[in-house]
N, C-alpha and C positions, 0 to 999 in steps of 0.2 A: 571721387565726390557724385554725390546721387545726383540724377540727372531731374531737374525740377518738371513738377505733374503737367504744368501748361509750354513747357518747351516746344519749339517750332509751331506754335499757335498765335494766331495775331494779336498783337498788340490789344488791350482794352482801354478805356477810356481812364481808368483807376491807374494804369502803367505809366501814364503820359507824365513830363514833367511839366509843372506852372511856369511856362515862359515868362509874364510880367514879375512874378515872385523872383526867378532866378534872376533875371535884368536889375531887378532891386538890389537885389545881395552883391552883384556884382559892383554896382555904383557905391553902396551906402557903407560896406562894412569895411573894417581897419583891419587888416591881419596885425595878431601878436607875433613879434618876432621872436619872442620867448620860447612860443610854443613850436618847436618842431615842424609838427604837421602844418604849421601855416608859413613857414620861411620858404623861399625861392631855392627850388633843387631841381638840378637839371641830371635827369637818368639820362638812359641811351638813346631817347628821343626828347630830348629838351624837358621843360619844364610844364609836368600837367597836375590841375586840381580843380577846384569844385568852387563856385560860389558860395554854396550852401556850407562848404566846411571851413570856407576863410583862407581859401588855399588858391583859390584865381581868382582876383578881382581887381579894379582898377590901379591899383596902389602897386599891385604886383607888375602889372603888364608897364607902368609908366617908369617905376625902377629898373625892369628888365632892358626896358629901350634906352634909357640911359648907360645903362652899364654897357648895353652894345654898341653905341657910339663911344662911351670910353675906349673899348677895345680897339674900336676901329681908327679912332684917333691915335693910341699908341702902334699899331701895324702900320699906320700912315695907310690905310684903304681909303681912298678920295673919293672913287666913283660913285655912282648912284647904287640904290638899295633898292633891291627888288621887295614889296610886301605883298604877299600872298596869303588868302584866309579860305577856310572851306564852309559848310553848312549846317556846322552846329552855331547853337543859337547864341554863346559867348565870341566867337570869335569875329563876328563884326566888330563887336564893341569892343573888344581888346584890339583889331585893327584901327581904328579911331583911336584908342588911346596910342599907340603905337606912333602914326602918322602926327598927332601932337607932339611928340618929344621930339621926332625926326625932324620935323621942320622948326621946331624953335631951335636945334642944334644946325642949320641950316645943310641938311642933308637932302640930297636930291633924290626923290623918292619916285619908283617906277610902279605903278598900279593898273591891273586891267580896267580898260574901259568899261563903262555903265556899270560900275559897282559890281564887276564879274568875279566870278571864282576863281582862284588858281592853283592847280594841284602841284602836290609838290614835287613831281619829276618835271613839270613846264617849269618851276623854277630853277631847277639844278641845271636843265637841259639849257635855259636862257641864261645862265652863269658861266657856263663852259663856252657858249657861243659868243657871249661880250668880250670872254677874257681869252680866246683863241689865238689873238695876236701879241698878246701881253702888252694890253695898253697902260700907259703909266698910272692910269684913274683905273684904278679896277673895280668891280662887279661882286655885291654879294648879297646875302637875302634873307628875311624873315619871313616863316613860314606858322600861320596862325591855325593851329590845329591839335585836336586829342586823338589823331589818328581812329580807330574803330570804336573809342572809349562810347559810353553812353551819352545820351543828349544832354546831361547836364554838365559834363565835363567841358573845360577848355584847356589848351595846350598851345605853346608858343615854342619855336626851335629854329636855331640860326646855322647858316649856310655861309660858311666864308667864301673866298673865292675861288677855292678848288669845288664850289658847287656841291662838295658830300656835306654830310653832318660834322658840325665843328669836334674837334679832337678833344680829348679831355681836358688837356689844359686850359683850352680855352672856355670851355663851359666852365669850369674851375672860376676862372677868373671873374666871370657874368653874374655866375652865382654870388661870391662873394662880396662884390662889388653891389649886386642889386640888393642883397640884405642887408648892406650897410646901408645905403638908401633907406631902407624901411627903418632900420633901427632911428635914424634921423630925421623922420616923419619927413622923407621926399628931399630935406635940405641939400641943395645941389642940383635936383631934378629940374630940368628946363622944359616948358610946356607952353603950349598958347591955345587957346580954344580950335577945333576943328574946323569951325566956321573960317577962322582966322588962318589955319594950319592951309585952307584948301586955296585961299585969295593969296597964300602968299609967295606961289610960283614955284614953290620948293617940289610941288606934286604936279607929275606929269602921267596923264592918262594914255596905256597905249594896247596892242592886240598883241599879246602871247598866243592867242589859239591858232592864228594864219601859218605864223614860223615853224611852231611846234609839230602839225599837222604834213605841213611841207616836208620837214626834215625827217619825218618819219620814215620815208622811202630808202633814206641811208641806212636803215637799221632792219626794216621787214620788204619782204618779196611780194610786193602784192599784186604785182601781176600773175603770180600762181596763185594767190587766192583768187583774183578776179576771173581767171581761166576755169578755174574749177566750180563757179558759180555755188560756193557756198553762203548759207545762209546763220548771222551769226546772231542771237538773242541775246540781249545786253540789259542787267540791274544795276543801274547806277547807287543804289541804295540810297537814293537821294543826296548823292557827292558831289564834291568839287568838279569831276570831270563830266558831269551828265550834258553838258552843251559842247563837250567835243566831237560826239560819237557821229553827231549829225554832219560836221565838218569833215570828219574821215571818209564815212560812207559816202559823202558826194566828189570828194577830190579823186579817191579810188574807185569810186564803181562799184562799191560793196553792198550787198544786202544785210542791211543792219535794222533790227528791229528793238527799242528800246520796250522794255514789258513793264518797266514803270517808268514814268514820266515824273514823279511828285517830289517836289524839295519842300520840306516841314521842318522845322526847328526840333518838334517834338518826333520826328521819325514816327509817326504813329501808323506809316507803313509795313513797320519793321514785325518780322516773328520772332517771339522772344529765344534767346539763347538757352545753355543748356543749363545756367542758373536763375531762368525767368526773369533775366534782365534784357533792357533793349541795349544791344550792342552790335555795331554794323562791322561785325566780324565776318569777311569771307572765305574763311575760313572754317567756318563752322556751319555743318549741316543744319543747324537749327536756324540760325540766323539766316540764312540762305534758303530756307524751305519756300518762301515765296517764287524763287526760279527756278527750285526744282519741279516744280508743276508744269515749268515750259520747258523741261529737257527734252522729252520728246516730237516737241516743234520745229526744233532749229539742229544744224548740223553741231552746232556746239553754242554754248550758252557760257557766258563771263560773268561776274562783277566784282566788285573793287570798294574796298572801304573810301570813307567822306575825303581823305586827301588824296588818293589814288596810289598808295605807295605800296599797296598789298593787289593781291587778285586770287581769285577763285575761277578752277576751270571745271566747267557741268558737260559730261560726256552724255549723248543717248545712250541710253540701256546701261548705265553704270553709276551715273550721279554725281555728285562732288568729288573730285580727286583730294585725296592727302597731299598736302602741302610737299611733303618730302619727295610723294611719289612723282608728282610734277617735274621738281626740281630736276629730280634723274632723269627725267623724259626730254626735258628743254634741253639739259646738257649733251645727253647723248645724240639728240637731233643737230645741235649747233656744232660740236665737232665734224660731225659728217658732212653739214651742207655749208660749214664758211671756208670753202677753199681758199677764200686771201690772209686766212687767219693764220698766224704763225704758228707751227709745233712746239714752238718754245714758252707760247702763252699757258700760264696755269690757269687752274679751275679754285674757285676760292667758295670755302663751305665754312658755316661756323661749326666749333665743335659738337653741337647738340643736333646735328641734322645728319639725316642716314648716312650709313655707311653703304648703301647703296651705291651713292654717289661715287663712293671711292672706286668700288667694285667697278663701276662704269668707266670711271678715269683709266683705271689700270689696265682695263682691257682694250681702250683707244690708247694707250702709252703716252698719256697726259699727266702732267702733275697738278696732284691735288693740295691746294695749301689749305690747312684749318687754322682757324684763328676764332678770338675768345667770340662771346655773343657781343653784338653790336654792328651794324652797317659799315660805322667808322672805320673796319680796318680792312675794307676794301679799296676806299676811297683813292687811297695811292696808286693801288695797282690798276684801277680803270681810269684813271686821270693819266698815268702816263704807260698806258696799252701796255702793261705786263701783267693782267690777269684779264681774261674773256670774258670771264661771267663770275658775278659774287652773289650767293643766294643762304636765305636764312630759312630754318623751319619754320616760321612764322608766314612764311609766303610771302616773304619781300627778295627782289631780285633786279640784277641790271645785268646788261652785257655790252661788247662793243658792238660801234656799227660794221657794216657786211664786209666794208674795207680794212677793220681790223682798227679803228681809230676810237677815241673817246666818244661817248655818246652823252651819258650823263654818269652822275657820282654818288646818286641817291636811288633808290630802289622805285622802279618803274611800273605801275602797275599795268599802264596802256601796254605796253611792248609784250611784257609776259601772257597778256592775254591776247594779243594777235598775233604772238607768233605759235600759241595753239592752233589758229587759225590756218596760219603758214603750214607748220607741219601736215595737218590733216588734209591740205591741199595737195602739198607735195608727195607724201608718203602714200595718201588715201585710207592712212589708218588714224583713228583717235586717237590721243596721249594716253587714254586708260587703257586701248586696245594695244599701245607701244609698250606701257608698262608690264602688262601680263606676259609679253615676250621676255622682257628684260628680268623677271621671277622666272621664266623658266630656265632662263640663262646663268642665273647668279641665286638664286633662290629666294624664298618668301620671307619680306620682313615685317616682324612683329615690332610696333613700336608703339611708346607711352610717355606721357609726361604727368605727373603728379605730384601737388603741394601738399607737404609735410609742417605740421604747425612744431615750432621751435622758439624757445627763449630769448628773450634777447640778449642775455649773457652768452647763452651757445651760439646765435647768430653772428655775435663779435668777433668769436674765436676762427669763424669760416674762413676766413682768408689767411689763416696761417697753416691750415692742411696742407701737406706735402705728402712723398711717398713713404716717410717716414712715420706718419700718423696712424699707418696701418700693418697690420701683421698678416692679414688672411694672403695667400698665397694663390688660391681658387677662387673663383666669383661662378657660381651658380654649378658648380661640378667642373669648371675650367679652369685650366692654369691662367693666371693673369699675367698679360703681356704688358702692360703699362699703367703705370699709378701717374696721371699727369695731374700738375699743379699749374703747368705754363703749357699754350699752346704750341703743339708741335710746326705750325706753320710760320710765326713769328716769333715764338718764344713771349710773348706777352701772359702776364697773369692771368690767369683764368677768373679768378676770383671764387673759387671752390675747387672740385677735383673731379679728373676723369679716370674711370677703371676701366679697362679695352680686355678682353678674350680673342681669340679666335674668331669668333660664331655670335659674340655680344661685348655691349658695355652699358656703363652708367656713367652720367654726370649730374653733381650735383650742385646749384649755388644757391645762395640766400637770395630773396626777394630784395627789392630797394628799396619798397616802402612798407613792407608788412611783417609779422612776426612770422616766417616760416621759408623753409627752401623748397626750391623747386628741384624734381628730379626727373630726369629725363633718361630713358631707357631704351635700349634695341636687342630683338635677338633675331638670328637667322636659322634656330632650331625650330621652334614652338611658342603658341601661347603661354604655355606652361614654363618654358624655360624665362619668359621672360616676366613671369612673375614670380619666380625663382631668384632673378636679377634686381627686383625691385624690392624684395622681400630682405635681401641680403644690403642690399643698398643703405635700407633703412636703419639696418643692423650697424654696419660699417660707419657710418656716419655718425649715429649716435654714440657709439664707443669711443669713436677720437675724439668727438668733443667733450667726453669726460674726462680724458686724458689732460 
């Protein structure tokens, strides 16, 4: 994909979304459930859409909220529900819609005091804490966020009592029931006016910030950070964790500076992403261009997406780290500096994450658990403390507390950012410097992800691909060692295919929403070898889908 001519430059007035128009569409447009683009669709991170496209509006949220209530009742979940939201324009409107339905159904609702934002990891960690002693009335949560998506988008995801993203069987029930409510023109959906909801006694304001910040000492070595007198620069990217950093700095005596303190639903302070769109992607050097300007003024800089489940690490003299590189460094550091972690603990990675992680784990004699795309595959392992670390190539990860017990079961951008500060304090090396040492030991990784167009007919055949779908015995002149349609770590379907050799691999998966498929590929030989892998991958997929 060609880089947009204005990528990395500050957004102009013409780039900004018309917020009054967006909100009007949220309240006035009625979705057509006969149009697949306007139905409720739960992907790996809940339902996402845009009010302008009639794929995220009030009717969607009312229907989804009632469907979640129905699921709770069937599952006998009777405790309070935490409802958090991020800084996207549609998030607060959707929050109000959710509260209207939950209170009408007599669900106890916990919200941040003073209309405060609540990051995804805070919801997860609060659920874990509330359910730690297995009370009869279990707590769960709804998080209203489209993650790093553009300002005009909205999103909502459900976290059951285990604290992590809901499993596919749960989201399927919610999705089907919500679409049924939409088809019935909301017949069966209980709701009251928001003013009535607030006065109903079912909504309780609380402070999620102080308990979360206090508990961070269970997962991060703040004493080492304070002793090293490190300076941290933070760009919250206008996200939901913006007010947490001051509390962290005060509680642990750290030198933390927010280089951007703006919260603006148009995200007018953002630099444009590689395609020229405003997107709060903390793994993109184009979207993080504003923070990169400060990289030499601090010992480290970090950024997070709007719901704080992702992390971006900026090192002086280097710039923004590739998420794959930081995951490998984080795993290497944690295994070496968490003596209370049992050697039997596995390290979890998605099958499209770098094989550098496999090499690091092998060198430290730790099992590497490779699962399909989606953080939900790490939930049980983190909840049961059998996985020490779970990470995705898209810059999302979480890990256990220092004593080996559960911290959270969803991605936590705070702890990955603070871990970078800890490892710099303890080792005297930035994460980028440590990664250079890993490449000297294990070889340099060349990694890429590309999108390829595909017809809907061929896209439908993707999940049928298996090892018998291919006749190739070599990939870019190397012998093929495996052709996988199921993840080796848990035997769950990939929803696509992965082909491996000794020094390279590619994985191909269809997009959940568009007529294209994604190819992820890596080589430990050269950029030319990577290019050869990608070219052959496209040819292999095209040939297999013709068969």
